[in-house]
Biopython code that builds the backbone (N, CA, C, O; Angstrom):
import numpy as np
from Bio.PDB.StructureBuilder import StructureBuilder

atoms = [
    (1, "UNK", "N", (-35.923, 236.874, -73.081)),
    (1, "UNK", "CA", (-36.763, 237.997, -73.258)),
    (1, "UNK", "C", (-37.026, 238.329, -74.853)),
    (1, "UNK", "O", (-36.168, 238.688, -75.659)),
    (2, "UNK", "N", (-38.282, 238.139, -75.075)),
    (2, "UNK", "CA", (-38.887, 238.582, -76.555)),
    (2, "UNK", "C", (-38.971, 240.011, -76.994)),
    (2, "UNK", "O", (-39.681, 240.898, -76.521)),
    (3, "UNK", "N", (-38.232, 240.066, -77.852)),
    (3, "UNK", "CA", (-38.483, 241.602, -78.398)),
    (3, "UNK", "C", (-39.431, 241.462, -79.686)),
    (3, "UNK", "O", (-39.547, 240.366, -80.235)),
    (4, "UNK", "N", (-40.116, 242.618, -80.161)),
    (4, "UNK", "CA", (-40.951, 242.559, -81.220)),
    (4, "UNK", "C", (-40.359, 242.320, -82.548)),
    (4, "UNK", "O", (-40.930, 241.675, -83.427)),
    (5, "UNK", "N", (-39.181, 242.868, -82.669)),
    (5, "UNK", "CA", (-38.704, 242.495, -84.260)),
    (5, "UNK", "C", (-38.388, 240.961, -84.399)),
    (5, "UNK", "O", (-38.564, 240.343, -85.449)),
    (6, "UNK", "N", (-37.901, 240.403, -83.230)),
    (6, "UNK", "CA", (-37.807, 239.003, -83.123)),
    (6, "UNK", "C", (-38.857, 238.151, -83.328)),
    (6, "UNK", "O", (-38.721, 237.032, -83.822)),
    (7, "UNK", "N", (-40.203, 238.762, -82.872)),
    (7, "UNK", "CA", (-41.509, 238.119, -83.050)),
    (7, "UNK", "C", (-41.771, 238.059, -84.514)),
    (7, "UNK", "O", (-42.018, 237.057, -85.186)),
    (8, "UNK", "N", (-41.676, 239.320, -84.902)),
    (8, "UNK", "CA", (-42.124, 239.463, -86.268)),
    (8, "UNK", "C", (-41.553, 238.675, -87.162)),
    (8, "UNK", "O", (-42.231, 238.066, -87.990)),
    (9, "UNK", "N", (-40.019, 238.577, -87.093)),
    (9, "UNK", "CA", (-39.307, 237.788, -87.848)),
    (9, "UNK", "C", (-39.631, 236.453, -87.880)),
    (9, "UNK", "O", (-39.782, 235.921, -88.980)),
    (10, "UNK", "N", (-39.804, 235.631, -86.573)),
    (10, "UNK", "CA", (-39.992, 234.526, -86.259)),
    (10, "UNK", "C", (-41.321, 234.025, -85.786)),
    (10, "UNK", "O", (-41.496, 233.907, -84.574)),
    (11, "UNK", "N", (-42.326, 233.703, -86.677)),
    (11, "UNK", "CA", (-43.577, 233.698, -86.309)),
    (11, "UNK", "C", (-43.927, 232.489, -85.269)),
    (11, "UNK", "O", (-44.922, 232.440, -84.545)),
    (12, "UNK", "N", (-42.973, 231.611, -85.354)),
    (12, "UNK", "CA", (-42.909, 230.250, -84.656)),
    (12, "UNK", "C", (-43.081, 230.652, -82.912)),
    (12, "UNK", "O", (-43.491, 229.904, -82.024)),
    (13, "UNK", "N", (-42.642, 232.009, -82.799)),
    (13, "UNK", "CA", (-42.506, 232.332, -81.308)),
    (13, "UNK", "C", (-43.915, 232.582, -80.816)),
    (13, "UNK", "O", (-44.183, 232.364, -79.634)),
    (14, "UNK", "N", (-44.835, 233.031, -81.670)),
    (14, "UNK", "CA", (-46.207, 233.433, -81.214)),
    (14, "UNK", "C", (-47.122, 232.181, -81.124)),
    (14, "UNK", "O", (-47.833, 231.767, -82.040)),
    (15, "UNK", "N", (-46.990, 231.606, -79.810)),
    (15, "UNK", "CA", (-47.995, 230.519, -79.632)),
    (15, "UNK", "C", (-49.202, 230.869, -78.961)),
    (15, "UNK", "O", (-49.525, 232.037, -78.741)),
    (16, "UNK", "N", (-49.897, 229.834, -78.620)),
    (16, "UNK", "CA", (-51.450, 230.375, -77.827)),
    (16, "UNK", "C", (-50.968, 231.086, -76.622)),
    (16, "UNK", "O", (-51.298, 232.256, -76.428)),
    (17, "UNK", "N", (-50.185, 230.421, -75.780)),
    (17, "UNK", "CA", (-49.514, 230.883, -74.320)),
    (17, "UNK", "C", (-49.237, 232.062, -74.592)),
    (17, "UNK", "O", (-49.749, 232.869, -73.816)),
    (18, "UNK", "N", (-48.391, 232.646, -75.696)),
    (18, "UNK", "CA", (-47.978, 233.879, -75.744)),
    (18, "UNK", "C", (-48.873, 234.796, -76.265)),
    (18, "UNK", "O", (-48.539, 235.960, -76.045)),
    (19, "UNK", "N", (-49.962, 234.645, -76.920)),
    (19, "UNK", "CA", (-50.899, 235.630, -77.035)),
    (19, "UNK", "C", (-51.887, 235.819, -76.106)),
    (19, "UNK", "O", (-52.544, 236.850, -75.959)),
    (20, "UNK", "N", (-51.988, 234.688, -75.415)),
    (20, "UNK", "CA", (-53.024, 234.851, -74.129)),
    (20, "UNK", "C", (-52.228, 235.935, -73.193)),
    (20, "UNK", "O", (-52.790, 236.985, -72.884)),
    (21, "UNK", "N", (-50.824, 235.625, -72.729)),
    (21, "UNK", "CA", (-50.276, 236.394, -72.091)),
    (21, "UNK", "C", (-50.154, 237.967, -72.387)),
    (21, "UNK", "O", (-50.098, 238.804, -71.486)),
    (22, "UNK", "N", (-50.116, 238.286, -73.828)),
    (22, "UNK", "CA", (-50.087, 239.509, -74.165)),
    (22, "UNK", "C", (-51.506, 240.108, -74.075)),
    (22, "UNK", "O", (-51.686, 241.317, -73.928)),
    (23, "UNK", "N", (-52.445, 239.261, -74.165)),
    (23, "UNK", "CA", (-53.833, 239.799, -74.063)),
    (23, "UNK", "C", (-54.128, 240.240, -72.650)),
    (23, "UNK", "O", (-54.492, 241.376, -72.344)),
    (24, "UNK", "N", (-53.944, 239.274, -71.850)),
    (24, "UNK", "CA", (-54.037, 239.713, -70.601)),
    (24, "UNK", "C", (-53.269, 240.498, -69.851)),
    (24, "UNK", "O", (-53.754, 240.788, -68.757)),
    (25, "UNK", "N", (-52.086, 240.986, -70.135)),
    (25, "UNK", "CA", (-51.157, 241.969, -69.694)),
    (25, "UNK", "C", (-51.952, 243.311, -70.454)),
    (25, "UNK", "O", (-51.990, 244.388, -69.860)),
    (26, "UNK", "N", (-52.393, 243.194, -71.411)),
    (26, "UNK", "CA", (-53.186, 244.661, -71.942)),
    (26, "UNK", "C", (-54.206, 244.965, -71.274)),
    (26, "UNK", "O", (-54.397, 246.082, -70.792)),
    (27, "UNK", "N", (-55.101, 243.832, -71.161)),
    (27, "UNK", "CA", (-56.491, 244.098, -70.492)),
    (27, "UNK", "C", (-56.039, 244.575, -68.797)),
    (27, "UNK", "O", (-56.740, 245.435, -68.264)),
    (28, "UNK", "N", (-55.125, 244.112, -68.188)),
    (28, "UNK", "CA", (-54.837, 244.218, -66.941)),
    (28, "UNK", "C", (-54.198, 245.670, -66.873)),
    (28, "UNK", "O", (-54.482, 246.382, -65.909)),
    (29, "UNK", "N", (-53.334, 246.138, -67.875)),
    (29, "UNK", "CA", (-52.787, 247.493, -67.851)),
    (29, "UNK", "C", (-53.869, 248.536, -68.153)),
    (29, "UNK", "O", (-53.777, 249.669, -67.680)),
    (30, "UNK", "N", (-54.874, 248.176, -68.923)),
    (30, "UNK", "CA", (-55.809, 249.383, -69.378)),
    (30, "UNK", "C", (-56.842, 249.389, -67.861)),
    (30, "UNK", "O", (-57.293, 250.428, -67.380)),
    (31, "UNK", "N", (-57.020, 248.326, -67.414)),
    (31, "UNK", "CA", (-57.766, 248.446, -65.978)),
    (31, "UNK", "C", (-57.117, 249.164, -64.839)),
    (31, "UNK", "O", (-57.672, 249.920, -64.041)),
    (32, "UNK", "N", (-55.891, 248.825, -64.881)),
    (32, "UNK", "CA", (-54.875, 249.447, -63.808)),
    (32, "UNK", "C", (-55.000, 251.125, -64.203)),
    (32, "UNK", "O", (-55.330, 251.986, -63.388)),
    (33, "UNK", "N", (-54.753, 251.309, -65.247)),
    (33, "UNK", "CA", (-54.684, 252.937, -65.502)),
    (33, "UNK", "C", (-55.875, 253.435, -65.331)),
    (33, "UNK", "O", (-55.997, 254.537, -64.796)),
    (34, "UNK", "N", (-57.087, 252.631, -65.805)),
    (34, "UNK", "CA", (-58.375, 253.508, -65.407)),
    (34, "UNK", "C", (-58.766, 253.439, -63.937)),
    (34, "UNK", "O", (-59.551, 254.250, -63.445)),
    (35, "UNK", "N", (-58.246, 252.530, -63.304)),
    (35, "UNK", "CA", (-58.355, 252.774, -61.725)),
    (35, "UNK", "C", (-57.679, 253.921, -61.152)),
    (35, "UNK", "O", (-58.300, 254.751, -60.489)),
    (36, "UNK", "N", (-56.233, 254.020, -61.412)),
    (36, "UNK", "CA", (-55.672, 254.845, -60.863)),
    (36, "UNK", "C", (-55.836, 256.110, -61.561)),
    (36, "UNK", "O", (-55.235, 257.015, -60.982)),
    (37, "UNK", "N", (-56.534, 256.524, -62.755)),
    (37, "UNK", "CA", (-56.858, 257.785, -63.087)),
    (37, "UNK", "C", (-58.122, 257.923, -62.145)),
    (37, "UNK", "O", (-58.032, 258.933, -61.447)),
    (38, "UNK", "N", (-59.371, 257.128, -61.913)),
    (38, "UNK", "CA", (-60.430, 257.569, -61.143)),
    (38, "UNK", "C", (-60.049, 257.769, -59.697)),
    (38, "UNK", "O", (-60.661, 258.528, -58.944)),
    (39, "UNK", "N", (-59.043, 257.072, -59.365)),
    (39, "UNK", "CA", (-58.532, 257.232, -57.716)),
    (39, "UNK", "C", (-58.118, 258.578, -57.567)),
    (39, "UNK", "O", (-58.537, 259.350, -56.705)),
    (40, "UNK", "N", (-57.211, 258.847, -58.513)),
    (40, "UNK", "CA", (-56.223, 260.384, -58.160)),
    (40, "UNK", "C", (-57.398, 261.635, -58.787)),
    (40, "UNK", "O", (-57.074, 262.822, -58.739)),
    (41, "UNK", "N", (-58.519, 261.283, -59.258)),
    (41, "UNK", "CA", (-59.458, 262.383, -59.390)),
    (41, "UNK", "C", (-60.363, 262.313, -58.072)),
    (41, "UNK", "O", (-60.919, 263.378, -57.801)),
    (42, "UNK", "N", (-60.536, 261.551, -57.455)),
    (42, "UNK", "CA", (-61.076, 261.434, -56.147)),
    (42, "UNK", "C", (-60.557, 261.584, -54.757)),
    (42, "UNK", "O", (-61.163, 262.195, -53.876)),
    (43, "UNK", "N", (-59.522, 261.056, -54.621)),
    (43, "UNK", "CA", (-58.749, 261.311, -53.732)),
    (43, "UNK", "C", (-57.305, 261.873, -53.753)),
    (43, "UNK", "O", (-56.804, 262.221, -54.822)),
    (44, "UNK", "N", (-56.637, 261.966, -52.588)),
    (44, "UNK", "CA", (-55.343, 262.552, -52.845)),
    (44, "UNK", "C", (-54.166, 261.345, -52.932)),
    (44, "UNK", "O", (-54.418, 260.146, -53.056)),
    (45, "UNK", "N", (-52.875, 261.920, -52.840)),
    (45, "UNK", "CA", (-51.798, 260.960, -53.006)),
    (45, "UNK", "C", (-51.159, 260.784, -51.651)),
    (45, "UNK", "O", (-50.007, 260.352, -51.615)),
    (46, "UNK", "N", (-51.815, 261.084, -50.496)),
    (46, "UNK", "CA", (-51.243, 260.871, -49.232)),
    (46, "UNK", "C", (-51.109, 259.227, -48.903)),
    (46, "UNK", "O", (-50.077, 258.902, -48.317)),
    (47, "UNK", "N", (-51.961, 258.282, -49.194)),
    (47, "UNK", "CA", (-51.453, 256.925, -48.883)),
    (47, "UNK", "C", (-50.218, 256.670, -49.658)),
    (47, "UNK", "O", (-49.258, 256.115, -49.123)),
    (48, "UNK", "N", (-50.199, 257.047, -50.882)),
    (48, "UNK", "CA", (-49.087, 256.621, -51.843)),
    (48, "UNK", "C", (-47.683, 257.367, -51.025)),
    (48, "UNK", "O", (-46.705, 256.655, -50.797)),
    (49, "UNK", "N", (-47.682, 258.746, -50.642)),
    (49, "UNK", "CA", (-46.574, 259.066, -50.037)),
    (49, "UNK", "C", (-46.315, 258.395, -48.887)),
    (49, "UNK", "O", (-45.139, 258.038, -48.817)),
    (50, "UNK", "N", (-47.063, 258.063, -47.860)),
    (50, "UNK", "CA", (-46.679, 257.317, -46.859)),
    (50, "UNK", "C", (-46.253, 255.972, -47.203)),
    (50, "UNK", "O", (-45.362, 255.415, -46.561)),
    (51, "UNK", "N", (-46.870, 255.397, -48.225)),
    (51, "UNK", "CA", (-46.206, 254.138, -48.481)),
    (51, "UNK", "C", (-44.571, 254.305, -49.125)),
    (51, "UNK", "O", (-43.696, 253.507, -48.787)),
    (52, "UNK", "N", (-44.300, 255.428, -50.073)),
    (52, "UNK", "CA", (-42.914, 255.690, -50.622)),
    (52, "UNK", "C", (-42.060, 255.853, -49.156)),
    (52, "UNK", "O", (-41.102, 255.117, -48.920)),
    (53, "UNK", "N", (-42.471, 256.800, -48.287)),
    (53, "UNK", "CA", (-41.834, 257.043, -47.207)),
    (53, "UNK", "C", (-41.194, 255.917, -46.354)),
    (53, "UNK", "O", (-39.999, 255.753, -46.110)),
    (54, "UNK", "N", (-42.343, 255.121, -45.923)),
    (54, "UNK", "CA", (-41.747, 253.762, -45.411)),
    (54, "UNK", "C", (-41.035, 252.728, -46.086)),
    (54, "UNK", "O", (-40.247, 251.941, -45.562)),
    (55, "UNK", "N", (-41.412, 252.790, -47.449)),
    (55, "UNK", "CA", (-40.735, 251.717, -48.201)),
    (55, "UNK", "C", (-38.879, 252.315, -48.288)),
    (55, "UNK", "O", (-37.855, 251.636, -48.355)),
    (56, "UNK", "N", (-39.071, 253.914, -48.248)),
    (56, "UNK", "CA", (-37.656, 254.231, -48.455)),
    (56, "UNK", "C", (-37.029, 254.059, -47.426)),
    (56, "UNK", "O", (-35.865, 253.667, -47.514)),
    (57, "UNK", "N", (-37.697, 254.334, -45.988)),
    (57, "UNK", "CA", (-36.651, 253.873, -45.064)),
    (57, "UNK", "C", (-36.604, 252.707, -44.841)),
    (57, "UNK", "O", (-35.710, 252.484, -44.024)),
    (58, "UNK", "N", (-37.233, 251.623, -45.222)),
    (58, "UNK", "CA", (-37.104, 250.164, -45.183)),
    (58, "UNK", "C", (-35.622, 249.784, -45.933)),
    (58, "UNK", "O", (-34.651, 249.305, -45.349)),
    (59, "UNK", "N", (-35.690, 250.068, -47.143)),
    (59, "UNK", "CA", (-34.693, 250.093, -48.033)),
    (59, "UNK", "C", (-33.358, 250.554, -47.531)),
    (59, "UNK", "O", (-32.395, 249.791, -47.602)),
    (60, "UNK", "N", (-33.232, 251.895, -46.969)),
    (60, "UNK", "CA", (-32.359, 252.309, -46.225)),
    (60, "UNK", "C", (-31.741, 251.401, -45.206)),
    (60, "UNK", "O", (-30.549, 251.102, -45.290)),
    (61, "UNK", "N", (-32.475, 250.973, -44.291)),
    (61, "UNK", "CA", (-32.354, 250.460, -43.213)),
    (61, "UNK", "C", (-31.760, 248.943, -43.480)),
    (61, "UNK", "O", (-30.971, 248.371, -42.728)),
    (62, "UNK", "N", (-32.231, 248.481, -44.542)),
    (62, "UNK", "CA", (-31.771, 246.967, -44.774)),
    (62, "UNK", "C", (-30.431, 247.141, -45.402)),
    (62, "UNK", "O", (-29.551, 246.299, -45.221)),
    (63, "UNK", "N", (-30.223, 248.319, -46.214)),
    (63, "UNK", "CA", (-28.887, 248.514, -46.830)),
    (63, "UNK", "C", (-28.036, 248.930, -45.596)),
    (63, "UNK", "O", (-26.900, 248.458, -45.559)),
    (64, "UNK", "N", (-28.331, 249.550, -44.825)),
    (64, "UNK", "CA", (-27.325, 249.776, -43.668)),
    (64, "UNK", "C", (-27.052, 248.343, -42.927)),
    (64, "UNK", "O", (-25.888, 248.096, -42.614)),
    (65, "UNK", "N", (-27.928, 247.528, -42.676)),
    (65, "UNK", "CA", (-27.528, 246.415, -41.869)),
    (65, "UNK", "C", (-26.691, 245.427, -42.921)),
    (65, "UNK", "O", (-25.693, 244.835, -42.510)),
    (66, "UNK", "N", (-27.072, 245.302, -44.073)),
    (66, "UNK", "CA", (-26.154, 244.055, -44.877)),
    (66, "UNK", "C", (-24.964, 244.858, -44.973)),
    (66, "UNK", "O", (-24.182, 244.080, -45.519)),
    (67, "UNK", "N", (-24.226, 246.141, -44.742)),
    (67, "UNK", "CA", (-22.909, 246.315, -44.801)),
    (67, "UNK", "C", (-22.177, 245.606, -43.886)),
    (67, "UNK", "O", (-20.950, 245.705, -43.867)),
]
sb = StructureBuilder()
sb.init_structure("model")
sb.init_model(0)
sb.init_chain("A")
sb.init_seg("    ")
for serial, (resi, resn, name, xyz) in enumerate(atoms, 1):
    if name == "N":
        sb.init_residue(resn, " ", resi, " ")
    sb.init_atom(name, np.array(xyz, "f"), 0.0, 1.0, " ", f" {name:<3s}", serial, name[0])
structure = sb.get_structure()
């Protein structure tokens, strides 16, 4: 894992791939936040709640089966 103080002190870590990765992750994050803010303004959390209940039940079932 690359941490910011290490990047600042060692500029050889900043390559083209590293810079592109940071840029893409920044753009993706901003787009995701924008989408989710628009979504919760117009719709409710019911699909998310069902997803969490189903995922939680699956995790519990898998944990019980693995014991």
